[in-house]
N, CA, C and O atoms as a CHARMM CRD file, in Angstrom:
* protein
*
  328
    1    1 UNK  N      7.35900   3.68500 -25.70600 PROA 1      0.00000
    2    1 UNK  CA     7.93700   2.44400 -25.27200 PROA 1      0.00000
    3    1 UNK  C      7.97000   2.35700 -23.74200 PROA 1      0.00000
    4    1 UNK  O      7.80500   1.27200 -23.18500 PROA 1      0.00000
    5    2 UNK  N      8.17700   3.46100 -23.07500 PROA 2      0.00000
    6    2 UNK  CA     8.23300   3.44700 -21.62100 PROA 2      0.00000
    7    2 UNK  C      6.89300   3.00500 -21.03800 PROA 2      0.00000
    8    2 UNK  O      6.85900   2.22800 -20.08400 PROA 2      0.00000
    9    3 UNK  N      5.80400   3.48700 -21.59600 PROA 3      0.00000
   10    3 UNK  CA     4.48300   3.09500 -21.09700 PROA 3      0.00000
   11    3 UNK  C      4.26100   1.60200 -21.26300 PROA 3      0.00000
   12    3 UNK  O      3.67600   0.95200 -20.39700 PROA 3      0.00000
   13    4 UNK  N      4.72600   1.06900 -22.37000 PROA 4      0.00000
   14    4 UNK  CA     4.54700  -0.36000 -22.62100 PROA 4      0.00000
   15    4 UNK  C      5.30300  -1.17700 -21.58000 PROA 4      0.00000
   16    4 UNK  O      4.79100  -2.18700 -21.09700 PROA 4      0.00000
   17    5 UNK  N      6.51500  -0.75200 -21.23100 PROA 5      0.00000
   18    5 UNK  CA     7.29000  -1.46500 -20.22200 PROA 5      0.00000
   19    5 UNK  C      6.66100  -1.33300 -18.84200 PROA 5      0.00000
   20    5 UNK  O      6.65700  -2.29100 -18.06900 PROA 5      0.00000
   21    6 UNK  N      6.13000  -0.15600 -18.52400 PROA 6      0.00000
   22    6 UNK  CA     5.48500   0.03300 -17.23200 PROA 6      0.00000
   23    6 UNK  C      4.28000  -0.88100 -17.09100 PROA 6      0.00000
   24    6 UNK  O      4.06400  -1.45600 -16.02400 PROA 6      0.00000
   25    7 UNK  N      3.49900  -1.02300 -18.14000 PROA 7      0.00000
   26    7 UNK  CA     2.34800  -1.92200 -18.08800 PROA 7      0.00000
   27    7 UNK  C      2.78700  -3.35900 -17.87100 PROA 7      0.00000
   28    7 UNK  O      2.18400  -4.09100 -17.08600 PROA 7      0.00000
   29    8 UNK  N      3.83500  -3.75600 -18.56600 PROA 8      0.00000
   30    8 UNK  CA     4.28200  -5.14200 -18.49700 PROA 8      0.00000
   31    8 UNK  C      4.83800  -5.49000 -17.12200 PROA 8      0.00000
   32    8 UNK  O      4.54900  -6.56500 -16.59800 PROA 8      0.00000
   33    9 UNK  N      5.62200  -4.60600 -16.53300 PROA 9      0.00000
   34    9 UNK  CA     6.31000  -4.93000 -15.29700 PROA 9      0.00000
   35    9 UNK  C      5.62700  -4.42400 -14.03400 PROA 9      0.00000
   36    9 UNK  O      5.97400  -4.86200 -12.93700 PROA 9      0.00000
   37   10 UNK  N      4.68100  -3.52700 -14.15800 PROA 10     0.00000
   38   10 UNK  CA     3.95500  -3.03000 -12.99200 PROA 10     0.00000
   39   10 UNK  C      2.47100  -3.33900 -13.12800 PROA 10     0.00000
   40   10 UNK  O      1.62700  -2.45000 -13.02200 PROA 10     0.00000
   41   11 UNK  N      2.17100  -4.58300 -13.35900 PROA 11     0.00000
   42   11 UNK  CA     0.77900  -4.97100 -13.56300 PROA 11     0.00000
   43   11 UNK  C      0.03800  -5.18800 -12.24300 PROA 11     0.00000
   44   11 UNK  O     -1.15900  -5.47900 -12.24600 PROA 11     0.00000
   45   12 UNK  N      0.73800  -5.05000 -11.12200 PROA 12     0.00000
   46   12 UNK  CA     0.10400  -5.22500  -9.82300 PROA 12     0.00000
   47   12 UNK  C     -0.60200  -3.92900  -9.45100 PROA 12     0.00000
   48   12 UNK  O      0.03600  -2.87800  -9.38100 PROA 12     0.00000
   49   13 UNK  N     -1.88400  -3.98600  -9.21500 PROA 13     0.00000
   50   13 UNK  CA    -2.61200  -2.76200  -8.87600 PROA 13     0.00000
   51   13 UNK  C     -2.26300  -2.28600  -7.47200 PROA 13     0.00000
   52   13 UNK  O     -1.98400  -3.08300  -6.57600 PROA 13     0.00000
   53   14 UNK  N     -2.28400  -0.97000  -7.30400 PROA 14     0.00000
   54   14 UNK  CA    -2.09700  -0.43700  -5.95400 PROA 14     0.00000
   55   14 UNK  C     -3.41600  -0.57300  -5.20000 PROA 14     0.00000
   56   14 UNK  O     -4.48300  -0.66500  -5.80600 PROA 14     0.00000
   57   15 UNK  N     -3.33000  -0.58300  -3.89200 PROA 15     0.00000
   58   15 UNK  CA    -4.53400  -0.69000  -3.05200 PROA 15     0.00000
   59   15 UNK  C     -4.96700   0.72500  -2.68100 PROA 15     0.00000
   60   15 UNK  O     -4.26000   1.42300  -1.95400 PROA 15     0.00000
   61   16 UNK  N     -6.11700   1.14500  -3.17300 PROA 16     0.00000
   62   16 UNK  CA    -6.63600   2.48400  -2.90600 PROA 16     0.00000
   63   16 UNK  C     -7.68100   2.40000  -1.79500 PROA 16     0.00000
   64   16 UNK  O     -8.71700   1.75400  -1.95500 PROA 16     0.00000
   65   17 UNK  N     -7.40100   3.05700  -0.67100 PROA 17     0.00000
   66   17 UNK  CA    -8.29000   2.98100   0.49000 PROA 17     0.00000
   67   17 UNK  C     -9.22000   4.19200   0.61600 PROA 17     0.00000
   68   17 UNK  O     -9.87300   4.36400   1.64500 PROA 17     0.00000
   69   18 UNK  N     -9.28200   5.02200  -0.41400 PROA 18     0.00000
   70   18 UNK  CA   -10.22800   6.13700  -0.38400 PROA 18     0.00000
   71   18 UNK  C    -11.65300   5.58900  -0.31100 PROA 18     0.00000
   72   18 UNK  O    -12.03600   4.72800  -1.10200 PROA 18     0.00000
   73   19 UNK  N    -12.41400   6.08500   0.62200 PROA 19     0.00000
   74   19 UNK  CA   -13.80700   5.67600   0.75000 PROA 19     0.00000
   75   19 UNK  C    -14.02200   4.39400   1.53300 PROA 19     0.00000
   76   19 UNK  O    -15.16100   3.95800   1.69600 PROA 19     0.00000
   77   20 UNK  N    -12.95300   3.78100   2.01900 PROA 20     0.00000
   78   20 UNK  CA   -13.06500   2.54300   2.79500 PROA 20     0.00000
   79   20 UNK  C    -13.22000   2.89900   4.27200 PROA 20     0.00000
   80   20 UNK  O    -12.53800   3.79300   4.77300 PROA 20     0.00000
   81   21 UNK  N    -14.10900   2.20600   4.96000 PROA 21     0.00000
   82   21 UNK  CA   -14.30200   2.45100   6.39500 PROA 21     0.00000
   83   21 UNK  C    -13.07900   1.96900   7.16900 PROA 21     0.00000
   84   21 UNK  O    -12.45800   0.96900   6.80800 PROA 21     0.00000
   85   22 UNK  N    -12.74200   2.68800   8.23000 PROA 22     0.00000
   86   22 UNK  CA   -11.57400   2.34400   9.03200 PROA 22     0.00000
   87   22 UNK  C    -11.65300   0.92800   9.58700 PROA 22     0.00000
   88   22 UNK  O    -10.62400   0.27300   9.75700 PROA 22     0.00000
   89   23 UNK  N    -12.83500   0.45900   9.86600 PROA 23     0.00000
   90   23 UNK  CA   -13.00500  -0.89000  10.42100 PROA 23     0.00000
   91   23 UNK  C    -12.61400  -1.97500   9.41600 PROA 23     0.00000
   92   23 UNK  O    -12.25600  -3.08300   9.81500 PROA 23     0.00000
   93   24 UNK  N    -12.67800  -1.67200   8.12300 PROA 24     0.00000
   94   24 UNK  CA   -12.38800  -2.66600   7.08600 PROA 24     0.00000
   95   24 UNK  C    -10.94500  -2.63200   6.58900 PROA 24     0.00000
   96   24 UNK  O    -10.51700  -3.52500   5.85800 PROA 24     0.00000
   97   25 UNK  N    -10.20400  -1.61300   6.98100 PROA 25     0.00000
   98   25 UNK  CA    -8.86900  -1.38900   6.42000 PROA 25     0.00000
   99   25 UNK  C     -7.90400  -2.51900   6.73800 PROA 25     0.00000
  100   25 UNK  O     -7.21500  -3.00100   5.83900 PROA 25     0.00000
  101   26 UNK  N     -7.83500  -2.95000   7.96800 PROA 26     0.00000
  102   26 UNK  CA    -6.87700  -3.97400   8.37500 PROA 26     0.00000
  103   26 UNK  C     -7.03900  -5.25200   7.56000 PROA 26     0.00000
  104   26 UNK  O     -6.05000  -5.82700   7.10400 PROA 26     0.00000
  105   27 UNK  N     -8.26900  -5.69700   7.37700 PROA 27     0.00000
  106   27 UNK  CA    -8.52400  -6.91700   6.62200 PROA 27     0.00000
  107   27 UNK  C     -8.12000  -6.75200   5.15100 PROA 27     0.00000
  108   27 UNK  O     -7.52400  -7.65600   4.56500 PROA 27     0.00000
  109   28 UNK  N     -8.44400  -5.60400   4.56300 PROA 28     0.00000
  110   28 UNK  CA    -8.10200  -5.36400   3.16100 PROA 28     0.00000
  111   28 UNK  C     -6.58400  -5.31700   2.96300 PROA 28     0.00000
  112   28 UNK  O     -6.06300  -5.87000   1.99400 PROA 28     0.00000
  113   29 UNK  N     -5.88500  -4.66200   3.87500 PROA 29     0.00000
  114   29 UNK  CA    -4.43100  -4.56800   3.76800 PROA 29     0.00000
  115   29 UNK  C     -3.79600  -5.94500   3.93700 PROA 29     0.00000
  116   29 UNK  O     -2.87800  -6.29500   3.19500 PROA 29     0.00000
  117   30 UNK  N     -4.26700  -6.72200   4.89100 PROA 30     0.00000
  118   30 UNK  CA    -3.74700  -8.09000   5.08100 PROA 30     0.00000
  119   30 UNK  C     -3.91700  -8.91500   3.81800 PROA 30     0.00000
  120   30 UNK  O     -2.97100  -9.56100   3.36800 PROA 30     0.00000
  121   31 UNK  N     -5.10000  -8.90200   3.24600 PROA 31     0.00000
  122   31 UNK  CA    -5.35100  -9.67000   2.02500 PROA 31     0.00000
  123   31 UNK  C     -4.44300  -9.21400   0.88700 PROA 31     0.00000
  124   31 UNK  O     -3.90400 -10.03900   0.15000 PROA 31     0.00000
  125   32 UNK  N     -4.27800  -7.91600   0.74800 PROA 32     0.00000
  126   32 UNK  CA    -3.46700  -7.34700  -0.32900 PROA 32     0.00000
  127   32 UNK  C     -1.99100  -7.72700  -0.17600 PROA 32     0.00000
  128   32 UNK  O     -1.37100  -8.18600  -1.13600 PROA 32     0.00000
  129   33 UNK  N     -1.42700  -7.54200   1.01300 PROA 33     0.00000
  130   33 UNK  CA     0.00600  -7.81100   1.16900 PROA 33     0.00000
  131   33 UNK  C      0.32400  -9.30000   1.13000 PROA 33     0.00000
  132   33 UNK  O      1.40100  -9.69100   0.68100 PROA 33     0.00000
  133   34 UNK  N     -0.59500 -10.12900   1.59300 PROA 34     0.00000
  134   34 UNK  CA    -0.36300 -11.57300   1.53700 PROA 34     0.00000
  135   34 UNK  C     -0.49200 -12.08100   0.09800 PROA 34     0.00000
  136   34 UNK  O      0.26300 -12.95600  -0.32500 PROA 34     0.00000
  137   35 UNK  N     -1.44100 -11.53400  -0.64300 PROA 35     0.00000
  138   35 UNK  CA    -1.62800 -11.94400  -2.03300 PROA 35     0.00000
  139   35 UNK  C     -0.43200 -11.57200  -2.89800 PROA 35     0.00000
  140   35 UNK  O      0.01200 -12.36600  -3.72800 PROA 35     0.00000
  141   36 UNK  N      0.09300 -10.35500  -2.70400 PROA 36     0.00000
  142   36 UNK  CA     1.15200  -9.84100  -3.57500 PROA 36     0.00000
  143   36 UNK  C      2.51200  -9.73200  -2.88500 PROA 36     0.00000
  144   36 UNK  O      3.35300  -8.95600  -3.33900 PROA 36     0.00000
  145   37 UNK  N      2.75900 -10.47800  -1.80700 PROA 37     0.00000
  146   37 UNK  CA     3.99800 -10.32900  -1.04900 PROA 37     0.00000
  147   37 UNK  C      5.25500 -10.62700  -1.86000 PROA 37     0.00000
  148   37 UNK  O      6.31900 -10.09000  -1.55100 PROA 37     0.00000
  149   38 UNK  N      5.16200 -11.45300  -2.87100 PROA 38     0.00000
  150   38 UNK  CA     6.33200 -11.77900  -3.69300 PROA 38     0.00000
  151   38 UNK  C      6.58000 -10.76400  -4.79700 PROA 38     0.00000
  152   38 UNK  O      7.54300 -10.89100  -5.55300 PROA 38     0.00000
  153   39 UNK  N      5.72500  -9.76500  -4.89300 PROA 39     0.00000
  154   39 UNK  CA     5.83500  -8.76800  -5.96100 PROA 39     0.00000
  155   39 UNK  C      6.14800  -7.38100  -5.41200 PROA 39     0.00000
  156   39 UNK  O      5.77300  -6.38000  -6.02200 PROA 39     0.00000
  157   40 UNK  N      6.82200  -7.30500  -4.28300 PROA 40     0.00000
  158   40 UNK  CA     7.15100  -6.01300  -3.68200 PROA 40     0.00000
  159   40 UNK  C      8.09600  -5.24500  -4.58800 PROA 40     0.00000
  160   40 UNK  O      8.88300  -5.86600  -5.30300 PROA 40     0.00000
  161   41 UNK  N      8.05200  -3.93200  -4.58800 PROA 41     0.00000
  162   41 UNK  CA     7.34100  -3.03700  -3.68300 PROA 41     0.00000
  163   41 UNK  C      5.88000  -2.86600  -4.08500 PROA 41     0.00000
  164   41 UNK  O      5.53400  -2.89100  -5.26600 PROA 41     0.00000
  165   42 UNK  N      5.05000  -2.69500  -3.09000 PROA 42     0.00000
  166   42 UNK  CA     3.62600  -2.48000  -3.27400 PROA 42     0.00000
  167   42 UNK  C      3.27600  -1.04800  -2.86200 PROA 42     0.00000
  168   42 UNK  O      4.00600  -0.41300  -2.10100 PROA 42     0.00000
  169   43 UNK  N      2.16600  -0.56000  -3.37000 PROA 43     0.00000
  170   43 UNK  CA     1.75300   0.80000  -3.04300 PROA 43     0.00000
  171   43 UNK  C      0.33800   0.77900  -2.47000 PROA 43     0.00000
  172   43 UNK  O     -0.59000   0.25700  -3.08800 PROA 43     0.00000
  173   44 UNK  N      0.19400   1.35700  -1.27900 PROA 44     0.00000
  174   44 UNK  CA    -1.11100   1.47000  -0.63500 PROA 44     0.00000
  175   44 UNK  C     -1.44600   2.95200  -0.53800 PROA 44     0.00000
  176   44 UNK  O     -0.73400   3.71200   0.11900 PROA 44     0.00000
  177   45 UNK  N     -2.51900   3.35900  -1.18600 PROA 45     0.00000
  178   45 UNK  CA    -2.93200   4.75600  -1.18900 PROA 45     0.00000
  179   45 UNK  C     -3.87200   4.97800  -0.00900 PROA 45     0.00000
  180   45 UNK  O     -4.94900   4.38700   0.06800 PROA 45     0.00000
  181   46 UNK  N     -3.44100   5.84300   0.90900 PROA 46     0.00000
  182   46 UNK  CA    -4.20700   6.07100   2.13500 PROA 46     0.00000
  183   46 UNK  C     -4.90600   7.42300   2.15700 PROA 46     0.00000
  184   46 UNK  O     -5.84200   7.62300   2.93300 PROA 46     0.00000
  185   47 UNK  N     -4.47100   8.33800   1.33000 PROA 47     0.00000
  186   47 UNK  CA    -4.94700   9.71300   1.46100 PROA 47     0.00000
  187   47 UNK  C     -4.21500  10.35500   2.62700 PROA 47     0.00000
  188   47 UNK  O     -3.18900   9.84200   3.07200 PROA 47     0.00000
  189   48 UNK  N     -4.72200  11.45700   3.12000 PROA 48     0.00000
  190   48 UNK  CA    -4.04000  12.19000   4.18600 PROA 48     0.00000
  191   48 UNK  C     -4.54700  11.86900   5.58400 PROA 48     0.00000
  192   48 UNK  O     -4.17800  12.55000   6.54000 PROA 48     0.00000
  193   49 UNK  N     -5.37300  10.86100   5.72300 PROA 49     0.00000
  194   49 UNK  CA    -5.92400  10.48800   7.01600 PROA 49     0.00000
  195   49 UNK  C     -4.85600   9.84500   7.89600 PROA 49     0.00000
  196   49 UNK  O     -4.32900   8.78000   7.57500 PROA 49     0.00000
  197   50 UNK  N     -4.54600  10.50300   9.00500 PROA 50     0.00000
  198   50 UNK  CA    -3.54900   9.95400   9.92900 PROA 50     0.00000
  199   50 UNK  C     -4.02200   8.64500  10.55000 PROA 50     0.00000
  200   50 UNK  O     -3.22800   7.73400  10.78400 PROA 50     0.00000
  201   51 UNK  N     -5.30600   8.56300  10.81100 PROA 51     0.00000
  202   51 UNK  CA    -5.85600   7.33200  11.39900 PROA 51     0.00000
  203   51 UNK  C     -5.72800   6.15800  10.42500 PROA 51     0.00000
  204   51 UNK  O     -5.39300   5.04500  10.82900 PROA 51     0.00000
  205   52 UNK  N     -5.99700   6.41400   9.13600 PROA 52     0.00000
  206   52 UNK  CA    -5.88700   5.37600   8.11500 PROA 52     0.00000
  207   52 UNK  C     -4.43700   4.90100   8.00700 PROA 52     0.00000
  208   52 UNK  O     -4.17900   3.70000   7.93200 PROA 52     0.00000
  209   53 UNK  N     -3.50000   5.83900   8.00000 PROA 53     0.00000
  210   53 UNK  CA    -2.08600   5.48400   7.92500 PROA 53     0.00000
  211   53 UNK  C     -1.65800   4.65400   9.12900 PROA 53     0.00000
  212   53 UNK  O     -0.90700   3.68900   8.99200 PROA 53     0.00000
  213   54 UNK  N     -2.13900   5.03400  10.30200 PROA 54     0.00000
  214   54 UNK  CA    -1.78500   4.31400  11.52300 PROA 54     0.00000
  215   54 UNK  C     -2.27700   2.86600  11.48100 PROA 54     0.00000
  216   54 UNK  O     -1.56400   1.95400  11.90000 PROA 54     0.00000
  217   55 UNK  N     -3.48400   2.65900  10.97900 PROA 55     0.00000
  218   55 UNK  CA    -4.03400   1.30700  10.86300 PROA 55     0.00000
  219   55 UNK  C     -3.20400   0.47700   9.88400 PROA 55     0.00000
  220   55 UNK  O     -2.87700  -0.67800  10.15800 PROA 55     0.00000
  221   56 UNK  N     -2.86600   1.08000   8.73400 PROA 56     0.00000
  222   56 UNK  CA    -2.07600   0.37100   7.72100 PROA 56     0.00000
  223   56 UNK  C     -0.69800   0.01400   8.27500 PROA 56     0.00000
  224   56 UNK  O     -0.23600  -1.11500   8.10800 PROA 56     0.00000
  225   57 UNK  N     -0.04500   0.96200   8.92800 PROA 57     0.00000
  226   57 UNK  CA     1.29400   0.72200   9.47000 PROA 57     0.00000
  227   57 UNK  C      1.27100  -0.35300  10.55000 PROA 57     0.00000
  228   57 UNK  O      2.16700  -1.19500  10.60100 PROA 57     0.00000
  229   58 UNK  N      0.26700  -0.33400  11.40500 PROA 58     0.00000
  230   58 UNK  CA     0.13600  -1.36700  12.43400 PROA 58     0.00000
  231   58 UNK  C     -0.00800  -2.75000  11.80200 PROA 58     0.00000
  232   58 UNK  O      0.60100  -3.71400  12.26700 PROA 58     0.00000
  233   59 UNK  N     -0.80600  -2.84700  10.75300 PROA 59     0.00000
  234   59 UNK  CA    -1.00000  -4.11900  10.05300 PROA 59     0.00000
  235   59 UNK  C      0.29900  -4.58000   9.40000 PROA 59     0.00000
  236   59 UNK  O      0.64200  -5.76000   9.46600 PROA 59     0.00000
  237   60 UNK  N      1.02300  -3.65500   8.77100 PROA 60     0.00000
  238   60 UNK  CA     2.29000  -4.00600   8.12900 PROA 60     0.00000
  239   60 UNK  C      3.31900  -4.48700   9.14400 PROA 60     0.00000
  240   60 UNK  O      4.03500  -5.45800   8.90100 PROA 60     0.00000
  241   61 UNK  N      3.38800  -3.80400  10.27900 PROA 61     0.00000
  242   61 UNK  CA     4.32800  -4.20100  11.32800 PROA 61     0.00000
  243   61 UNK  C      3.99700  -5.57500  11.89000 PROA 61     0.00000
  244   61 UNK  O      4.89700  -6.36100  12.18800 PROA 61     0.00000
  245   62 UNK  N      2.70500  -5.86900  12.03600 PROA 62     0.00000
  246   62 UNK  CA     2.30600  -7.16100  12.59800 PROA 62     0.00000
  247   62 UNK  C      2.68000  -8.32900  11.68200 PROA 62     0.00000
  248   62 UNK  O      2.82900  -9.46300  12.13700 PROA 62     0.00000
  249   63 UNK  N      2.83000  -8.03400  10.37600 PROA 63     0.00000
  250   63 UNK  CA     3.21300  -9.07300   9.41900 PROA 63     0.00000
  251   63 UNK  C      4.69100  -9.00900   9.04600 PROA 63     0.00000
  252   63 UNK  O      5.15600  -9.78700   8.21300 PROA 63     0.00000
  253   64 UNK  N      5.42500  -8.08900   9.65700 PROA 64     0.00000
  254   64 UNK  CA     6.86600  -8.02400   9.45000 PROA 64     0.00000
  255   64 UNK  C      7.31400  -7.36400   8.15800 PROA 64     0.00000
  256   64 UNK  O      8.41800  -7.63700   7.68700 PROA 64     0.00000
  257   65 UNK  N      6.49300  -6.50600   7.57300 PROA 65     0.00000
  258   65 UNK  CA     6.86700  -5.82000   6.34500 PROA 65     0.00000
  259   65 UNK  C      7.52400  -4.48400   6.65600 PROA 65     0.00000
  260   65 UNK  O      7.15200  -3.81200   7.61800 PROA 65     0.00000
  261   66 UNK  N      8.49900  -4.10200   5.84300 PROA 66     0.00000
  262   66 UNK  CA     9.09600  -2.77800   5.92000 PROA 66     0.00000
  263   66 UNK  C      8.28100  -1.83500   5.05800 PROA 66     0.00000
  264   66 UNK  O      7.62900  -2.26600   4.10700 PROA 66     0.00000
  265   67 UNK  N      8.31300  -0.56000   5.38000 PROA 67     0.00000
  266   67 UNK  CA     7.49000   0.39900   4.64400 PROA 67     0.00000
  267   67 UNK  C      8.14100   1.77300   4.65000 PROA 67     0.00000
  268   67 UNK  O      9.06000   2.04900   5.42000 PROA 67     0.00000
  269   68 UNK  N      7.63800   2.61900   3.77200 PROA 68     0.00000
  270   68 UNK  CA     8.06400   4.01700   3.72000 PROA 68     0.00000
  271   68 UNK  C      6.81800   4.85000   3.47700 PROA 68     0.00000
  272   68 UNK  O      6.01400   4.54400   2.59600 PROA 68     0.00000
  273   69 UNK  N      6.66500   5.90200   4.26400 PROA 69     0.00000
  274   69 UNK  CA     5.49400   6.76100   4.12300 PROA 69     0.00000
  275   69 UNK  C      5.73900   7.82700   3.07400 PROA 69     0.00000
  276   69 UNK  O      6.52500   8.74900   3.29100 PROA 69     0.00000
  277   70 UNK  N      5.07400   7.70800   1.94200 PROA 70     0.00000
  278   70 UNK  CA     5.07300   8.71800   0.89800 PROA 70     0.00000
  279   70 UNK  C      6.41200   9.35200   0.59000 PROA 70     0.00000
  280   70 UNK  O      7.46800   8.77500   0.85000 PROA 70     0.00000
  281   71 UNK  N      6.35100  10.54400   0.03400 PROA 71     0.00000
  282   71 UNK  CA     7.54900  11.32200  -0.23400 PROA 71     0.00000
  283   71 UNK  C      7.25500  12.78100   0.08200 PROA 71     0.00000
  284   71 UNK  O      6.19700  13.10800   0.62000 PROA 71     0.00000
  285   72 UNK  N      8.18400  13.64400  -0.25200 PROA 72     0.00000
  286   72 UNK  CA     8.05900  15.05100   0.10900 PROA 72     0.00000
  287   72 UNK  C      6.82900  15.70700  -0.52800 PROA 72     0.00000
  288   72 UNK  O      6.18100  16.54600   0.09900 PROA 72     0.00000
  289   73 UNK  N      6.51200  15.33700  -1.74600 PROA 73     0.00000
  290   73 UNK  CA     5.42300  15.98000  -2.47500 PROA 73     0.00000
  291   73 UNK  C      4.08000  15.29800  -2.28700 PROA 73     0.00000
  292   73 UNK  O      3.03600  15.93900  -2.40800 PROA 73     0.00000
  293   74 UNK  N      4.09500  14.01900  -1.99700 PROA 74     0.00000
  294   74 UNK  CA     2.84700  13.26900  -1.86000 PROA 74     0.00000
  295   74 UNK  C      2.95000  12.35900  -0.63900 PROA 74     0.00000
  296   74 UNK  O      3.64400  11.34300  -0.68000 PROA 74     0.00000
  297   75 UNK  N      2.28100  12.70800   0.42100 PROA 75     0.00000
  298   75 UNK  CA     2.33900  11.90000   1.64800 PROA 75     0.00000
  299   75 UNK  C      1.12100  11.00300   1.80300 PROA 75     0.00000
  300   75 UNK  O      0.91000  10.42600   2.86900 PROA 75     0.00000
  301   76 UNK  N      0.33500  10.88100   0.77500 PROA 76     0.00000
  302   76 UNK  CA    -0.90300  10.12200   0.86200 PROA 76     0.00000
  303   76 UNK  C     -0.80500   8.66400   0.46400 PROA 76     0.00000
  304   76 UNK  O     -1.80700   8.04900   0.09800 PROA 76     0.00000
  305   77 UNK  N      0.39600   8.10400   0.53200 PROA 77     0.00000
  306   77 UNK  CA     0.53700   6.68100   0.21500 PROA 77     0.00000
  307   77 UNK  C      1.64500   6.07700   1.06500 PROA 77     0.00000
  308   77 UNK  O      2.45700   6.78600   1.65800 PROA 77     0.00000
  309   78 UNK  N      1.65600   4.75800   1.10700 PROA 78     0.00000
  310   78 UNK  CA     2.68800   4.00500   1.81200 PROA 78     0.00000
  311   78 UNK  C      3.26200   2.97600   0.84600 PROA 78     0.00000
  312   78 UNK  O      2.52100   2.21000   0.23000 PROA 78     0.00000
  313   79 UNK  N      4.57300   2.96500   0.72000 PROA 79     0.00000
  314   79 UNK  CA     5.27600   2.01000  -0.12400 PROA 79     0.00000
  315   79 UNK  C      5.67500   0.83300   0.76500 PROA 79     0.00000
  316   79 UNK  O      6.27900   1.03300   1.81900 PROA 79     0.00000
  317   80 UNK  N      5.34600  -0.38100   0.35300 PROA 80     0.00000
  318   80 UNK  CA     5.60700  -1.58600   1.14700 PROA 80     0.00000
  319   80 UNK  C      6.74100  -2.37000   0.52700 PROA 80     0.00000
  320   80 UNK  O      6.74800  -2.63900  -0.67400 PROA 80     0.00000
  321   81 UNK  N      7.71700  -2.73900   1.37400 PROA 81     0.00000
  322   81 UNK  CA     8.86400  -3.52800   0.93000 PROA 81     0.00000
  323   81 UNK  C      8.82800  -4.87900   1.64200 PROA 81     0.00000
  324   81 UNK  O      8.14800  -5.04100   2.65600 PROA 81     0.00000
  325   82 UNK  N      9.55400  -5.82600   1.10900 PROA 82     0.00000
  326   82 UNK  CA     9.58000  -7.17000   1.68100 PROA 82     0.00000
  327   82 UNK  C     10.48100  -7.25500   2.87200 PROA 82     0.00000
  328   82 UNK  O     10.61400  -8.32300   3.47000 PROA 82     0.00000
């Protein structure tokens, strides 16, 4: 039953930036957060690239979104809040 509820309420896909060129990241993140801004929290998977995280955070700040960088066990994602 838990899986069924997760599918129903978390149908928004996370944005996975693995394999994406750094030059394309800002545009992809902008499109993603603007499209799903009413469905926060959102998850952006960055991997462990510090440069990728910096680009994502800069884009989030420019649009006024709050964020949290990963957790203790997994630092390869950014959680986006409204």
